[in-house]
C-alpha positions as a printed NumPy array, in Angstrom:
array([[ 41.296,  91.591,  43.221],
       [ 40.685,  92.477,  46.816],
       [ 40.388,  89.741,  49.383],
       [ 36.834,  89.16 ,  50.52 ],
       [ 36.098,  88.814,  54.231],
       [ 33.658,  86.6  ,  56.064],
       [ 30.944,  87.705,  58.517],
       [ 33.473,  88.123,  61.353],
       [ 35.734,  90.415,  59.302],
       [ 38.489,  87.825,  58.825],
       [ 40.066,  88.127,  55.372],
       [ 39.583,  85.102,  53.158],
       [ 42.061,  83.847,  50.55 ],
       [ 41.111,  84.159,  46.91 ],
       [ 39.715,  81.063,  45.24 ],
       [ 42.748,  80.801,  42.887],
       [ 46.282,  81.768,  43.733],
       [ 47.735,  84.545,  41.647],
       [ 50.11 ,  83.421,  38.913],
       [ 53.798,  83.923,  39.744],
       [ 54.932,  87.394,  38.806],
       [ 51.328,  88.629,  38.81 ],
       [ 51.062,  90.125,  42.24 ],
       [ 51.121,  88.141,  45.466],
       [ 53.822,  85.475,  45.792],
       [ 52.687,  81.866,  45.742],
       [ 53.429,  80.029,  48.975],
       [ 54.482,  76.393,  48.69 ],
       [ 52.06 ,  73.931,  50.251],
       [ 52.887,  72.995,  53.8  ],
       [ 53.253,  69.383,  54.835],
       [ 52.085,  68.05 ,  58.181],
       [ 54.892,  67.176,  60.596],
       [ 56.324,  63.695,  59.989],
       [ 56.833,  61.004,  62.613],
       [ 60.482,  59.97 ,  62.987],
       [ 61.562,  56.998,  60.921],
       [ 62.021,  54.414,  63.665],
       [ 63.783,  51.848,  61.441],
       [ 66.492,  54.354,  60.508],
       [ 66.836,  55.513,  64.097],
       [ 67.283,  51.906,  65.288],
       [ 70.043,  51.33 ,  62.702],
       [ 71.841,  54.489,  63.8  ],
       [ 71.874,  53.452,  67.462],
       [ 74.218,  50.558,  68.211],
       [ 75.362,  49.044,  71.403],
       [ 78.996,  49.903,  72.095],
       [ 81.478,  47.112,  71.501],
       [ 83.06 ,  45.711,  74.651],
       [ 86.735,  46.618,  75.028],
       [ 89.154,  44.001,  73.716],
       [ 92.144,  42.792,  75.664],
       [ 95.39 ,  41.694,  74.037],
       [ 95.172,  38.009,  73.17 ],
       [ 91.369,  37.974,  72.793],
       [ 90.255,  36.321,  69.546],
       [ 89.072,  38.771,  66.915],
       [ 85.586,  38.064,  65.659],
       [ 84.404,  39.713,  62.466],
       [ 80.65 ,  40.33 ,  62.272],
       [ 79.056,  40.09 ,  58.835],
       [ 79.147,  43.479,  57.187],
       [ 76.493,  44.899,  54.97 ],
       [ 77.459,  46.714,  51.761],
       [ 77.635,  50.106,  53.51 ],
       [ 80.112,  48.819,  56.107],
       [ 82.574,  47.157,  53.701],
       [ 86.094,  48.47 ,  54.217],
       [ 86.943,  49.299,  50.61 ],
       [ 90.111,  50.939,  49.297],
       [ 90.018,  52.284,  45.75 ],
       [ 93.239,  53.417,  44.087],
       [ 92.015,  55.492,  41.158],
       [ 93.509,  55.972,  37.692],
       [ 96.836,  57.792,  37.566],
       [ 97.311,  57.395,  41.341],
       [100.379,  55.625,  42.744],
       [100.32 ,  54.062,  46.21 ],
       [103.143,  52.255,  47.986],
       [103.521,  50.724,  51.441],
       [101.589,  48.274,  53.631],
       [ 97.874,  47.655,  53.225],
       [ 96.16 ,  45.768,  56.035],
       [ 92.622,  44.944,  57.092],
       [ 90.571,  45.947,  54.087],
       [ 87.652,  43.929,  52.788],
       [ 88.152,  44.967,  49.179],
       [ 91.005,  46.589,  47.27 ],
       [ 90.219,  48.01 ,  43.843],
       [ 93.263,  48.996,  41.787],
       [ 92.797,  51.287,  38.793],
       [ 96.174,  53.013,  39.196],
       [ 99.478,  51.637,  40.456],
       [100.1  ,  49.93 ,  43.803],
       [103.432,  48.691,  45.152],
       [102.686,  47.123,  48.504],
       [102.441,  44.179,  50.855],
       [ 98.761,  43.316,  51.226],
       [ 97.619,  41.322,  54.263],
       [ 94.294,  40.559,  55.927],
       [ 92.307,  41.501,  52.836],
       [ 89.432,  39.509,  51.405],
       [ 89.059,  40.552,  47.75 ],
       [ 91.259,  42.258,  45.157],
       [ 90.023,  43.638,  41.855],
       [ 92.661,  44.929,  39.444],
       [ 91.15 ,  46.937,  36.571],
       [ 92.596,  46.915,  33.03 ],
       [ 94.477,  50.119,  33.826],
       [ 95.689,  48.743,  37.19 ],
       [ 99.1  ,  47.428,  38.234],
       [ 99.899,  45.711,  41.542],
       [103.534,  44.939,  42.424],
       [104.383,  43.206,  45.684],
       [102.843,  40.452,  47.747],
       [ 99.244,  39.667,  48.549],
       [ 97.552,  36.95 ,  50.636],
       [ 93.81 ,  37.156,  49.96 ],
       [ 90.583,  35.154,  49.619],
       [ 89.6  ,  35.99 ,  46.019],
       [ 91.063,  37.977,  43.119],
       [ 89.814,  39.215,  39.763],
       [ 92.605,  40.486,  37.553],
       [ 91.985,  42.435,  34.365],
       [ 95.215,  44.424,  34.616],
       [ 98.669,  43.305,  35.799],
       [ 99.925,  41.602,  38.96 ],
       [103.661,  41.098,  39.565],
       [105.021,  39.423,  42.686],
       [103.89 ,  36.859,  45.261],
       [100.199,  36.055,  45.155],
       [ 98.336,  33.654,  47.451],
       [ 94.616,  33.328,  46.686],
       [ 92.963,  30.933,  49.129],
       [ 89.751,  30.567,  47.115],
       [ 89.272,  31.714,  43.49 ],
       [ 91.734,  33.45 ,  41.18 ],
       [ 90.042,  34.824,  38.053],
       [ 92.275,  36.146,  35.284],
       [ 90.26 ,  37.976,  32.646],
       [ 91.238,  38.162,  28.952],
       [ 93.257,  41.364,  29.506],
       [ 94.852,  40.096,  32.75 ],
       [ 98.59 ,  39.408,  33.167],
       [ 99.869,  37.642,  36.308],
       [103.535,  36.843,  36.928],
       [105.592,  35.717,  39.903],
       [104.97 ,  33.111,  42.584],
       [101.293,  32.209,  42.464],
       [ 99.346,  29.902,  44.808],
       [ 95.611,  29.434,  44.443],
       [ 92.662,  27.326,  45.576],
       [ 90.786,  27.508,  42.26 ],
       [ 91.785,  29.223,  39.019],
       [ 89.894,  30.45 ,  35.975],
       [ 91.691,  32.016,  33.027],
       [ 89.719,  33.57 ,  30.196],
       [ 90.967,  33.177,  26.632],
       [ 93.749,  35.747,  26.251],
       [ 94.625,  35.928,  29.963],
       [ 98.255,  35.19 ,  30.829],
       [ 99.975,  33.655,  33.849],
       [103.697,  32.927,  34.267],
       [106.145,  32.024,  37.005],
       [106.052,  29.493,  39.843],
       [102.397,  28.425,  39.836],
       [100.815,  25.848,  42.183],
       [ 97.357,  24.829,  43.259],
       [ 96.87 ,  24.783,  47.033],
       [ 94.504,  22.611,  49.015],
       [ 92.151,  24.375,  51.424],
       [ 94.821,  24.766,  54.156],
       [ 96.621,  28.02 ,  54.884],
       [ 99.844,  28.463,  52.855],
       [101.962,  28.972,  56.   ],
       [100.759,  25.618,  57.353],
       [101.612,  23.963,  54.033],
       [105.16 ,  25.364,  54.188],
       [105.62 ,  24.045,  57.743],
       [104.301,  20.589,  56.741],
       [106.645,  20.451,  53.73 ],
       [109.59 ,  21.483,  55.918],
       [108.679,  18.806,  58.521],
       [108.489,  16.097,  55.84 ],
       [111.847,  17.139,  54.358],
       [113.488,  16.984,  57.822],
       [112.183,  13.416,  58.481]])
């Protein structure tokens, strides 16, 4: 079908586009230009942080889910060494480490952690062996096995979960402070 033209001789498009494979290619519809998404642009632009000097107190702003510093040790992966300053450690493989300045630990059924950890909260479905200080809540699931020196603020053990070793509840104070207080009382 030939294109018809109007009175000025400008070709007009046919009333129906041709079916694909039947002649002229079908052009996708064009969209009008879009205004920039101002909310996303505002999130992307942040004021630079002022430089810190040694000795300045470290303040941690609240982090949203996208900014959480998360370390995941996957199945069949072995990691050893020092782990510092992570918000969440998820262990599905094997970790042999000293863990400091971390908020949460989650050990999966396939996970093993050997070493020492001082954290806020822990959920253990796998195995933990070593020194564990949980300032808030220690949750041992039915498949969880915890052994060693364990200090906790609160504890919950599901039926089937196991815990063994030197186990003590801690009041809300830091464990290092508690050790110093106990040493001071013993010296008196």
